[in-house]
C-alpha positions as CSV (number, residue, x, y, z in Angstrom):
1,M,36.1,66.0,69.6
2,P,35.0,62.4,68.9
3,Q,33.8,60.4,71.8
4,L,35.2,56.9,71.3
5,S,35.6,55.6,74.8
6,S,38.1,52.8,75.3
7,A,38.5,52.3,79.0
8,P,40.9,49.5,80.1
9,Q,39.0,46.3,80.8
10,E,39.4,44.0,83.7
11,S,40.2,40.3,83.2
12,P,37.3,37.9,83.7
13,A,37.2,35.7,86.8
14,P,37.8,32.0,86.4
15,T,34.6,30.1,85.4
16,R,33.7,26.9,83.7
17,E,33.0,28.9,80.5
18,N,36.4,30.4,80.8
19,P,38.9,27.4,81.1
20,S,41.9,29.5,80.0
21,S,41.5,31.6,83.1
22,S,41.7,28.5,85.3
23,A,44.8,27.4,83.4
24,N,46.4,30.7,84.0
25,S,45.8,30.3,87.7
26,A,47.5,26.9,87.6
27,V,50.5,28.4,85.9
28,E,50.8,31.2,88.3
29,E,50.8,28.8,91.2
30,S,53.6,26.6,89.8
31,P,57.1,26.7,91.2
32,E,58.6,27.7,87.9
33,F,56.4,30.7,87.7
34,S,57.3,31.7,91.2
35,Q,61.0,31.4,90.4
36,L,60.6,33.5,87.2
37,Q,58.6,36.1,89.1
38,E,61.2,36.3,91.9
39,R,64.0,36.7,89.3
40,Y,62.1,39.4,87.6
41,L,61.6,41.3,90.8
42,R,65.3,41.0,91.7
43,T,66.2,42.4,88.3
44,T,63.7,45.2,88.6
45,N,65.0,46.1,92.1
46,A,68.6,46.0,90.9
47,L,67.9,48.3,88.0
48,A,65.9,50.6,90.3
49,S,68.8,50.7,92.7
50,A,71.2,51.7,89.8
51,A,68.7,54.4,88.7
52,H,68.5,55.7,92.2
53,D,72.3,55.9,92.5
54,L,72.3,58.1,89.4
55,K,69.9,60.7,90.9
56,T,72.5,62.3,93.2
57,P,75.3,62.9,90.7
58,L,72.8,64.1,88.1
59,S,71.2,66.5,90.5
60,I,74.7,67.9,91.3
61,L,75.4,68.3,87.5
62,N,72.1,70.1,87.0
63,G,72.9,72.3,89.9
64,Y,76.2,73.4,88.4
65,V,74.5,74.1,85.1
66,E,72.0,76.3,86.8
67,M,74.7,78.1,88.6
68,L,76.6,78.7,85.4
69,Q,73.4,79.9,83.7
70,S,72.8,82.4,86.5
71,E,76.3,83.9,85.6
72,K,77.2,84.0,89.3
73,L,80.6,82.5,88.2
74,G,81.2,85.0,85.4
75,S,79.5,86.4,82.4
76,L,78.6,84.2,79.4
77,N,78.6,84.8,75.6
78,E,75.6,83.6,73.5
79,R,77.3,80.4,72.4
80,Q,78.0,79.4,76.0
81,R,74.4,80.1,76.9
82,E,73.2,77.9,74.1
83,V,75.4,75.0,75.2
84,L,74.2,75.3,78.8
85,R,70.6,75.3,77.6
86,D,71.2,72.1,75.8
87,M,73.0,70.6,78.8
88,R,70.1,71.6,81.1
89,S,67.5,70.2,78.6
90,N,69.2,66.9,78.3
91,G,69.9,66.7,82.1
92,Q,66.2,67.3,82.8
93,R,65.3,64.6,80.2
94,L,67.6,62.1,81.8
95,Q,66.1,63.0,85.2
96,R,62.6,62.3,83.9
97,Y,63.7,58.9,82.6
98,I,65.2,58.0,86.0
99,Q,62.0,59.1,87.8
100,D,59.8,57.2,85.4
101,F,61.8,54.0,85.9
102,L,61.9,54.4,89.7
103,S,58.1,54.9,89.7
104,F,57.6,51.9,87.5
105,S,59.8,49.7,89.7
106,V,57.9,50.7,92.8
107,L,54.6,49.9,91.1
108,E,55.9,46.6,89.9
109,T,57.0,45.5,93.4
110,G,53.7,46.6,95.0
111,E,55.5,48.8,97.5
112,L,53.6,52.0,96.6
113,K,51.4,53.3,99.4
114,M,48.5,55.6,98.9
115,K,47.8,58.4,101.3
116,F,44.3,60.0,101.0
117,E,43.9,63.3,102.7
118,P,41.2,66.0,102.3
119,G,42.4,68.6,99.8
120,N,41.5,71.2,97.1
121,L,41.8,69.6,93.7
122,N,41.6,72.9,91.9
123,A,44.7,74.1,93.8
124,C,46.4,70.8,93.0
125,L,45.8,71.1,89.3
126,S,46.7,74.8,89.3
127,E,50.1,73.9,90.8
128,V,50.7,71.3,88.1
129,C,49.9,73.9,85.4
130,R,52.3,76.3,86.9
131,L,55.1,73.8,86.8
132,W,54.4,72.9,83.2
133,S,53.8,76.4,81.9
134,P,57.5,77.1,80.9
135,R,57.7,73.8,79.0
136,F,54.5,74.7,77.0
137,Q,55.8,78.2,76.3
138,E,59.1,76.8,75.0
139,K,57.2,74.6,72.5
140,G,54.8,77.4,71.5
141,L,51.8,75.7,72.9
142,A,48.8,77.3,74.6
143,M,47.5,75.6,77.8
144,Y,44.2,76.4,79.4
145,F,42.9,75.5,82.9
146,L,39.9,77.1,84.6
147,A,39.1,76.2,88.2
148,N,35.7,74.5,88.6
149,E,33.8,76.0,91.5
150,K,31.6,72.9,91.8
151,L,34.5,70.9,93.1
152,Q,34.4,70.5,96.9
153,E,37.2,69.3,99.1
154,F,37.5,65.5,99.3
155,P,40.2,62.9,100.2
156,F,42.7,62.1,97.5
157,D,46.4,61.4,97.2
158,A,47.7,64.8,95.9
159,P,51.2,63.7,94.8
160,K,49.8,60.7,92.9
161,V,47.2,62.8,91.2
162,E,49.8,65.4,90.3
163,R,52.0,62.6,88.8
164,V,49.1,61.3,86.6
165,I,48.3,64.7,85.3
166,S,52.0,65.6,84.8
167,N,52.4,62.4,82.7
168,L,49.3,63.3,80.6
169,L,50.5,66.9,80.1
170,E,54.0,65.7,79.2
171,N,52.4,63.4,76.6
172,A,50.4,66.3,75.2
173,S,53.4,68.6,75.1
174,K,55.5,65.9,73.4
175,F,53.1,65.1,70.5
176,T,51.1,68.4,70.0
177,P,52.8,70.5,67.3
178,S,53.9,74.1,67.9
179,G,50.9,76.5,67.8
180,G,48.6,73.8,69.2
181,T,46.4,73.9,72.3
182,V,46.1,71.8,75.4
183,W,43.1,72.0,77.8
184,L,43.0,70.7,81.4
185,H,39.5,70.3,82.9
186,A,38.0,68.8,86.0
187,E,34.3,68.3,86.9
188,P,32.1,66.3,89.3
189,Y,31.2,63.0,87.7
190,M,28.8,60.1,88.2
191,W,30.8,56.9,87.7
192,E,27.9,54.5,87.2
193,R,29.9,51.4,87.5
194,R,30.7,52.4,91.0
195,S,27.2,53.5,92.0
196,I,25.3,51.6,94.7
197,A,21.5,51.6,94.7
198,K,18.7,49.3,95.9
199,P,17.0,47.3,93.1
200,A,13.9,49.1,91.9
201,L,10.5,47.6,92.9
202,S,8.2,46.3,90.2
203,Q,6.1,49.5,90.4
204,E,9.3,51.6,90.2
205,R,10.8,50.2,87.0
206,R,10.8,53.7,85.4
207,R,12.6,55.2,88.4
208,R,15.6,57.3,87.3
209,P,19.1,56.1,88.4
210,L,21.1,57.9,91.0
211,T,22.8,61.0,89.6
212,T,24.7,62.3,92.6
213,P,28.4,62.6,91.6
214,N,30.6,59.9,93.3
215,S,33.9,61.0,91.6
216,V,35.8,63.7,89.7
217,K,36.7,63.3,86.1
218,I,39.9,65.1,85.1
219,S,40.6,65.5,81.3
220,V,43.6,66.5,79.3
221,S,42.7,67.3,75.7
222,D,45.0,68.4,72.8
223,T,45.1,69.3,69.2
224,G,47.8,66.7,68.4
225,P,47.8,64.0,65.7
226,G,45.5,61.7,67.6
227,I,45.7,57.9,68.2
228,P,44.1,55.3,66.0
229,P,41.3,53.4,67.8
230,E,43.1,50.1,67.5
231,Y,45.7,51.4,70.0
232,H,43.4,52.9,72.6
233,L,44.0,50.0,75.1
234,E,47.6,49.1,74.1
235,I,48.8,52.7,74.6
236,F,48.7,52.1,78.4
237,D,50.9,49.0,78.2
238,D,54.4,49.0,79.7
239,F,57.1,50.3,77.3
240,F,54.6,50.6,74.5
241,R,55.2,53.2,71.8
242,L,53.1,53.9,68.7
243,P,54.9,52.7,65.5
244,S,54.7,56.3,64.2
245,N,56.4,57.6,67.4
246,E,59.4,55.3,67.7
247,K,61.8,58.2,67.2
248,T,60.2,60.3,69.9
249,E,62.1,60.6,73.2
250,G,60.9,58.5,76.1
251,M,60.7,54.9,77.3
252,G,57.0,54.3,76.8
253,L,56.3,54.3,80.6
254,G,54.4,57.6,81.1
255,L,50.9,56.3,80.3
256,A,51.6,52.9,81.9
257,I,52.6,54.6,85.1
258,A,49.5,56.9,84.9
259,R,47.3,53.8,84.5
260,R,48.8,52.0,87.4
261,L,48.5,55.0,89.7
262,A,44.9,55.5,88.6
263,L,44.0,51.9,89.4
264,G,45.9,52.2,92.7
265,M,43.6,55.1,93.6
266,A,40.5,53.0,92.8
267,G,39.9,55.1,89.6
268,K,40.4,54.5,85.9
269,I,41.9,56.2,82.9
270,W,41.2,56.0,79.2
271,V,41.6,57.8,75.9
272,E,39.1,59.1,73.3
273,S,40.7,59.9,70.0
274,E,40.8,59.4,66.2
275,L,43.7,59.8,63.9
276,G,44.1,63.5,63.0
277,A,41.6,64.7,65.5
278,G,43.6,65.1,68.7
279,C,43.3,63.2,72.0
280,K,41.3,63.4,75.2
281,F,42.7,61.5,78.1
282,S,40.3,61.2,81.1
283,F,41.2,60.1,84.6
284,I,38.5,59.3,87.3
285,V,39.3,60.0,91.0
286,P,36.6,58.6,93.4
287,L,35.3,60.9,96.1
288,N,35.8,58.1,98.6
289,P,38.8,56.1,97.4
290,A,39.5,54.4,100.7
291,A,36.0,52.8,100.7
292,E,36.4,51.8,97.0
293,L,39.7,50.0,97.7
294,E,38.3,48.4,100.8
295,G,35.4,47.0,98.7
296,K,37.9,45.3,96.3
297,R,39.4,43.2,99.1
């Protein structure tokens, strides 16, 4: 698979050589900007509240559909089973939309809290695969995950990691044609941008850099249509959808949420792909996320 890395980039700090950055800071401190921001947050919270109110009745409807499908209320003919399958599929789709919007609104308002606890990442990823296995089988896709024995326990936010991987698997299942393959892989990784080492002495200029892993890289690869290089950064924007995928279900929030969660865990996420050559999404989880976040303050 081609290795065209396009990791999201951070905005430059204000400098004399970067006057536009200083101008942006002035705009952000203006009363008008504060009012717009407050109005935006109010709107986001109102929509999130409406979405939250939809969760309970939708869960009840889905529960009744499952009860009917179990035939506990009477036997069904094939046509009735087909209708109930469609109802359940659309109910689950609406449930995903609501969950995506709720997650997005929490991330927008900055109310999301991270909880890093020692855990087994292999077990976490295995559970995600188990939950997604029926969806892949329905689409006629093969999914492979092999636990990596080199991974040791380390502190991470398991629900947030599961959400990122779920969003990546959903993206793969959505765009990989029937008969395709999806791989989930995790390995110890040396994130050089995060490494800390003393400057080499003059007589040690040829000293090799540190190679001890300081993170774990989780990758989701597929045999789908791929993404043109010019969209490798934009694909993580809020509500963004590729022009060729405008008719595909979804709000364009899955990858945006994954990116925000990755950054919230002091990691990063990016895609490597070429049109017609599949995709490889990679997500870095630091082995010491609390220290990484503390260093950013």
